C-alpha positions in Angstrom: 0.0 0.0 0.0 2.9 2.4 0.8 4.2 1.6 -2.7 0.9 2.5 -4.2 0.9 5.9 -2.5 4.5 6.5 -3.6 3.6 5.5 -7.2 0.6 7.8 -7.3 2.9 10.7 -6.4 5.4 9.8 -9.1 2.7 9.5 -11.7 2.0 13.2 -11.4 5.3 13.6 -13.4 4.5 11.0 -16.0 3.4 12.0 -19.5 2.6 9.7 -22.4 2.5 11.0 -25.9 0.6 9.3 -28.7 0.8 10.3 -32.3 -2.1 9.4 -34.4 -3.1 10.3 -37.9 -5.6 13.1 -38.2 -7.3 14.9 -41.1 -7.3 18.6 -41.8 -10.5 19.0 -39.8 -9.0 17.4 -36.7 -10.8 14.1 -37.2 -8.5 11.3 -36.1 -8.0 8.0 -37.9 -7.7 5.6 -35.0 -7.8 6.0 -31.2 -5.9 5.6 -28.0 -7.3 2.8 -25.8 -6.6 1.8 -22.2 -4.5 -1.1 -23.6 -2.3 1.4 -25.5 -1.9 3.4 -22.3 -1.0 0.3 -20.2 1.6 -0.8 -22.8 3.2 2.7 -23.0 3.3 3.0 -19.2 5.1 -0.3 -19.0 7.6 0.6 -21.9 8.4 4.1 -20.8 8.2 4.0 -17.0 8.3 0.2 -16.2 5.0 0.4 -14.4 2.7 -2.5 -15.0 -1.0 -1.8 -14.6 -4.0 -3.9 -15.7 -5.8 -2.1 -18.5 -9.0 -2.5 -16.5 -7.6 -0.3 -13.8 -7.3 2.6 -16.3 -10.4 4.8 -16.0 -11.3 5.5 -19.6 -14.9 5.4 -20.5 -14.2 5.1 -24.2 -11.2 5.2 -26.4 -9.7 8.7 -27.0 -10.6 9.8 -30.5 -9.7 13.5 -30.5 -6.5 15.4 -30.3 -5.6 17.0 -27.0 -4.3 16.5 -23.5 -6.1 14.3 -21.0 -5.6 13.6 -17.3 -6.3 9.9 -16.9 -7.0 8.2 -13.6 -5.4 4.8 -12.8 -6.6 2.8 -9.9 -3.5 1.5 -8.1 -5.0 0.1 -4.9 -8.3 0.3 -3.1 -8.8 4.0 -2.4 -5.6 5.0 -4.1 -5.5 6.4 -7.6 -2.8 8.0 -9.7 -3.2 10.4 -12.6 -1.1 10.6 -15.7 -1.0 13.1 -18.5 -1.8 11.7 -21.9 -1.2 13.9 -24.9 -2.7 12.9 -28.2 -1.1 14.7 -31.2 -1.3 14.6 -34.9 1.2 12.4 -36.7 
């Protein structure tokens, strides 16, 4: 549990950047899913989380910056910044 609190603090510094194809009107071709976020989190920061613990109602289909909640332990959540930019 102490590790979860520590990790939630560290996560405030984390940022994941996803490049996806987008048309001139800002419409994206593709999306960012909780699975994509879990994989990048593991690759970049060596943090393994179950994709089901990532609070994402639906896949991200628009460009922008998102603050995504990740449930680490009962009552403990961390937030990471996810930027979705045009490729």
